[in-house]
C-alpha positions in Angstrom: 8.3 -7.9 0.3 11.6 -6.7 1.4 11.6 -6.2 5.5 13.5 -2.7 5.4 14.1 -2.3 9.2 17.1 -4.2 8.7 18.3 -1.6 6.0 17.4 1.4 8.4 19.6 0.0 11.7 22.3 -1.0 9.0 22.7 2.2 8.8 22.1 3.5 11.5 18.3 5.6 11.0 17.1 4.3 14.3 17.3 5.4 17.6 14.8 4.0 19.9 12.0 1.9 19.2 8.5 1.0 20.9 9.5 -2.8 20.1 11.5 -3.7 17.6 10.6 -7.2 17.2 7.0 -6.1 16.1 8.3 -3.4 14.3 10.5 -5.9 12.0 7.3 -8.0 12.0 5.2 -5.9 10.9 7.1 -4.3 8.4 7.6 -8.5 7.1 4.1 -9.0 7.1 1.9 -6.1 5.3 1.9 -3.2 3.7 2.9 -0.3 6.6 1.7 2.9 6.1 3.6 5.6 8.3 4.1 8.8 9.2 6.5 12.2 9.4 5.8 15.9 10.6 7.7 18.9 9.2 7.2 21.9 10.5 5.8 25.1 8.4 8.4 28.0 9.8 10.0 28.2 6.8 9.6 27.9 3.4 12.5 25.5 2.9 13.6 22.3 4.5 17.2 22.1 5.6 19.9 19.7 5.6 19.2 18.6 8.9 15.8 17.3 7.6 17.5 14.3 5.6 17.7 11.9 8.0 14.0 11.0 8.6 13.5 12.0 4.2 16.3 9.5 3.5 14.8 7.1 6.3 10.7 7.7 4.6 12.5 7.4 1.2 13.9 3.7 2.3 10.8 2.8 3.0 8.4 3.8 0.4 11.4 1.9 -2.1 10.5 -1.1 0.1 6.5 -0.7 -1.0 5.3 0.9 2.1 3.6 3.9 2.5 4.8 7.1 3.4 2.4 10.1 5.1 4.0 13.7 5.4 2.3 16.1 7.3 3.4 20.1 7.8 1.8 21.3 10.6 -0.8 24.2 10.0 -2.6 23.7 12.9 0.6 22.8 15.2 2.9 25.2 13.7 0.5 27.8 15.1 1.2 27.0 18.8 4.7 25.9 17.8 6.5 22.5 19.9 8.1 23.8 22.5 10.5 21.2 22.7 14.4 22.3 22.7 13.5 25.2 22.5 14.3 28.0 24.9 11.7 30.3 24.1 7.7 31.0 22.7 8.4 30.6 19.1 6.7 33.8 17.0 3.3 32.7 15.5 2.7 32.5 11.5 0.2 33.6 10.0 -2.1 30.7 7.5 -1.1 32.4 4.9 2.5 31.8 5.6 2.3 28.4 6.2 0.3 27.5 3.2 3.6 28.9 1.0 6.1 27.1 3.3 4.3 24.0 2.8 4.1 24.2 -0.6 7.8 25.1 -0.7 8.2 22.1 1.4 6.2 19.4 -1.0 8.6 20.2 -4.0 11.5 19.3 -2.1 9.6 16.0 -0.8 8.3 15.3 -4.0 12.3 14.8 -5.0 12.8 12.0 -2.9 9.3 10.8 -2.6 5.7 10.1 -4.5 3.3 11.7 -2.8 0.6 10.8 -5.3 -2.3 10.2 -3.1 -1.9 6.6 -3.5 1.5 5.3 -2.9 2.3 8.3 -0.8 0.2 11.5 0.9 1.1 15.9 1.9 -1.4 16.8 4.3 -1.9 19.7 6.5 -2.8 18.9 9.7 -4.8 21.7 9.8 -7.7 20.3 8.1 -8.3 18.9 11.3 -7.1 20.3 13.4 -8.7 24.1 13.0 -12.0 22.3 13.0 -12.0 20.8 16.8 -14.6 22.2 19.0 -12.6 22.4 22.3 -14.7 21.6 24.0 -15.0 18.3 22.9 -11.3 18.1 22.8 -10.7 18.7 25.8 -14.2 15.9 26.4 -12.9 13.2 24.6 -9.1 13.8 24.0 -8.0 15.8 27.0 -8.8 13.4 29.7 -6.7 11.0 28.9 -3.6 12.9 29.7 -1.9 13.2 33.0 -0.1 16.7 33.6 2.4 15.1 35.8 3.5 12.7 33.2 4.0 15.6 30.9 5.8 17.6 32.5 8.2 14.4 33.2 9.3 15.0 29.6 12.9 17.2 29.4 12.1 19.6 26.8 8.9 20.5 29.5 10.9 20.6 32.4 13.9 22.8 31.2 11.0 25.4 30.4 8.9 25.3 33.4 12.5 25.6 34.7 13.5 29.2 33.4 12.0 31.9 34.0 9.8 32.5 31.2 8.0 28.9 31.5 5.9 27.1 29.7 2.7 29.1 27.8 -0.3 27.4 28.4 -0.7 27.5 24.1 2.5 25.6 23.9 1.0 23.1 26.0 -1.3 21.8 24.6 0.8 20.7 21.2 2.0 17.3 23.0 -2.2 16.7 22.5 -2.4 18.2 19.2 0.3 15.7 17.7 -1.0 12.5 19.3 -4.2 13.6 18.1 -2.7 13.5 14.3 -1.5 9.7 15.0 -5.1 9.1 15.8 -6.4 10.5 13.3 -3.9 9.1 10.1 -4.6 5.4 12.0 -8.8 6.6 11.7 -8.3 7.4 8.2 -5.4 5.9 6.5 -4.6 2.8 8.3 -1.3 4.7 9.6 0.4 2.3 12.1 3.8 3.6 12.9 4.9 7.5 13.4 8.5 8.5 13.3 10.4 11.3 14.0 13.9 12.8 15.8 14.3 11.1 19.0 13.7 14.2 20.7 10.1 13.6 19.8 10.1 10.2 21.6 7.4 11.9 24.2 4.7 13.3 21.7 5.2 10.2 19.5 4.7 8.3 22.8 1.4 10.1 23.7 0.1 9.1 20.6 0.7 5.8 20.2 -1.0 5.7 24.3 -4.0 7.9 22.8 -4.5 5.2 19.9 -4.3 2.0 22.5 -6.7 4.0 25.2 -9.5 5.2 22.9 -9.3 2.5 19.9 -8.0 -0.3 21.6 -5.3 -1.3 18.7 -1.4 -0.9 18.8 0.4 1.2 16.7 4.3 1.8 17.2 7.0 4.7 17.1 10.5 4.9 16.1 12.8 8.0 16.4 16.2 8.8 14.7 19.3 10.1 16.1 20.1 13.7 16.6 22.9 14.1 14.5 25.8 16.3 15.1 29.6 16.4 13.2 32.4 15.1 13.9 33.6 18.4 15.0 30.2 18.7 17.7 28.1 21.6 14.9 25.1 20.9 14.4 23.8 19.1 11.1 23.0 21.1 8.5 24.7 24.5 9.9 27.8 25.9 8.6 29.5 29.4 9.7 27.3 30.7 6.9 23.9 29.3 8.5 22.2 26.8 7.2 21.9 24.3 3.9 19.6 24.9 3.1 16.9 22.3 0.3 16.4 25.6 -1.9 18.0 26.3 -4.4 17.9 29.6 -4.0 19.1 29.5 -0.5 21.7 27.3 -1.1 22.6 26.8 -4.7 23.4 23.6 -5.8 27.2 24.5 -5.7 27.5 25.3 -2.0 25.4 22.3 -1.5 27.8 20.4 -3.0 30.9 22.0 -1.2 29.2 21.6 1.9 29.5 17.4 1.5 32.9 18.0 0.2 34.0 19.7 3.4 32.6 16.7 5.6 35.3 15.7 8.3 36.8 12.1 7.3 35.9 11.2 10.7 32.2 11.5 9.4 31.8 10.7 5.5 31.2 6.7 6.1 28.2 7.6 8.5 26.8 10.3 5.9 27.5 7.6 3.3 25.6 5.6 4.8 22.0 8.2 6.0 22.0 10.2 2.9 22.4 8.0 -0.7 21.0 5.0 -2.0 24.6 3.8 -2.4 25.4 -0.3 -1.3 27.0 -0.6 2.4 29.6 -2.5 0.4 30.3 0.3 -1.0 29.5 2.7 1.6 31.8 0.5 3.7 34.6 0.2 0.8 34.6 4.0 0.7 35.0 4.7 4.5 37.8 2.6 4.6 39.8 5.2 2.1 41.9 7.5 4.0 43.7 10.3 3.7 44.2 11.9 0.3 41.9 8.6 -0.7 39.1 9.8 1.3 38.8 12.6 -1.5 37.3 10.1 -3.5 35.2 9.3 -1.0 33.9 13.3 -0.1 33.3 13.7 -3.9 30.7 10.4 -4.0 28.9 11.5 -1.2 28.7 15.2 -2.6 28.0 14.3 -5.9 25.1 11.5 -4.7 23.5 14.3 -2.7 23.4 17.2 -4.5 21.7 14.7 -7.7 18.9 13.9 -4.6 18.5 17.2 -4.0 18.8 19.0 -7.1 18.7 16.3 -10.0 22.3 15.5 -12.4 21.7 17.8 -13.9 22.8 20.8 -11.8 24.9 17.4 -10.1 27.1 17.7 -12.7 27.7 21.1 -12.8 29.1 21.7 -9.4 30.8 18.7 -9.5 32.7 19.7 -12.6 33.1 23.2 -10.7 34.5 21.9 -7.4 37.1 20.1 -9.4 38.2 23.4 -11.9 38.2 25.6 -8.7 39.9 23.2 -6.6 42.0 21.0 -9.0 43.2 23.6 -11.1 41.7 23.6 -14.2 39.4 26.5 -15.8 36.9 27.7 -13.4 32.9 26.6 -14.0 31.6 30.3 -13.8 28.0 29.6 -14.4 27.9 26.4 -11.7 29.2 29.6 -9.0 26.9 31.1 -7.1 25.9 34.8 -9.1 24.8 38.4 -7.9 24.4 41.0 -9.6 25.3 44.4 -8.4 24.2 47.8 -10.5 26.9 49.4 -12.3 26.7 53.0 -10.1 27.1 50.7 -6.8 30.1 49.6 -8.7 31.5 53.0 -10.2 30.7 55.1 -6.8 32.7 51.7 -5.3 31.5 49.1 -2.2 33.4 49.0 1.5 34.9 45.5 1.2 33.1 44.5 4.6 29.7 45.3 2.8 30.4 43.3 -0.3 31.5 40.2 1.3 28.9 40.3 3.8 26.6 41.3 1.2 26.7 38.2 -1.0 26.7 36.0 2.0 30.8 35.1 2.5 30.0 36.5 5.9 27.4 36.3 7.7 28.0 39.4 9.2 30.0 42.7 8.8 32.5 41.8 11.3 32.5 38.3 10.4 33.7 40.2 7.0 35.7 42.3 9.1 37.9 39.4 10.7 38.1 37.4 7.4 40.0 40.5 5.4 41.6 40.7 8.6 43.2 37.2 9.0 43.8 36.7 5.2 40.8 34.9 3.8 39.7 37.3 1.8 40.1 37.5 -2.1 38.8 39.1 -5.3 40.5 37.3 -8.4 42.6 35.4 -6.4 44.4 38.7 -5.4 44.8 38.9 -1.5 43.0 41.3 0.1 44.0 42.5 4.2 42.5 46.1 4.2 39.6 46.1 5.9 39.0 50.4 4.8 39.4 49.3 1.1 36.8 50.2 -1.6 35.8 47.9 -4.2 34.7 49.7 -7.1 34.6 49.0 -11.1 38.3 49.1 -11.6 38.8 45.9 -10.2 36.4 44.7 -12.6 37.9 42.0 -15.1 35.9 41.2 -17.9 33.0 42.9 -16.4 32.6 41.0 -13.3 34.8 40.2 -9.9 35.5 36.4 -8.5 35.4 36.6 -4.9 36.6 33.7 -2.7 36.3 33.4 1.2 39.3 31.1 2.9 40.5 28.5 0.0 36.6 27.2 -1.2 33.8 28.8 -1.4 33.4 31.5 -4.0 30.7 33.7 -5.1 31.1 35.6 -8.4 29.7 39.5 -8.6 28.6 40.3 -12.3 28.3 44.3 -13.2 24.6 45.1 -14.3 
């Protein structure tokens, strides 16, 4: 069996590891069951979740067994790590709906058929816990003075709002997840973002104390772009894996607009291309780097949305920015009632409504700075009213800046 540890290391996935030599040997010696937890606070994951997803996929392709967890139980509390305030509560029904959306997305990358891999909701074992028994059997293994040393807890304790007792329990519950998965499925490795290091180690220690067995921890780096932005965030908001929230065309455009300094790194993380090809593409400079960005955009879109949608997005991008005819089917489209267009819609309202600006004030700035176009004509007046007289072939082609398009059709 391939030792995939070196693959993960070469591609940059490993930030911290409880013991590199032991984990490498573990992968070399046997099939390993491993798990990653996913936040169930939204119906879709976003591009920031692709680091753990791709690491899981590399491991599964090498013959190891993934368990993907959604926190139906822990989401009811909320992880305080890296949060400045307490998260809003979410109902069990909403968490279940979110989980269904997340499972659909994970299945594009992983086989989760209860044999090659599993998808579980920790509400299955957490919601039935007896609180007194849990404190007696699990809580006794935790020391408050050690817990509050964690950076996330310490920051919250220093703020006026503080840390609720509800949130303080989160580490215990995440550690219990690891114990439960070890006992039931033989899970020997937990993976997560580097901000989860303390929580993951708590699970490693809990398994050692209760079962007398050694399990392992591995974290991924918390990615930012070369420009300092959080991975998966744009001026227009998050880049979602759900095609209803971020169209395949917009998804493709996110990757093709990658900073030159990030291309090689992102090819290693977010595609399955051999590293020889990643390095070749990463060496391309200036105008030639467009080839590398096109490969990155196509490969990531194909994984997230399938080859057909990737082909459409690629064709639309090439024609839109290469001087050819526009592939309208691949461009995000909204239908607006005919009576609204005949009455007229303020240009700031329209650009905001279709998602080309996150707010009316951002739309105002876009227009005043000369970045707003309708049917390839620039509009700088913020009091412009867009009406049916501007329709061409019963549609409007809106553009924000050089590369962000949205089509409006009359219904």
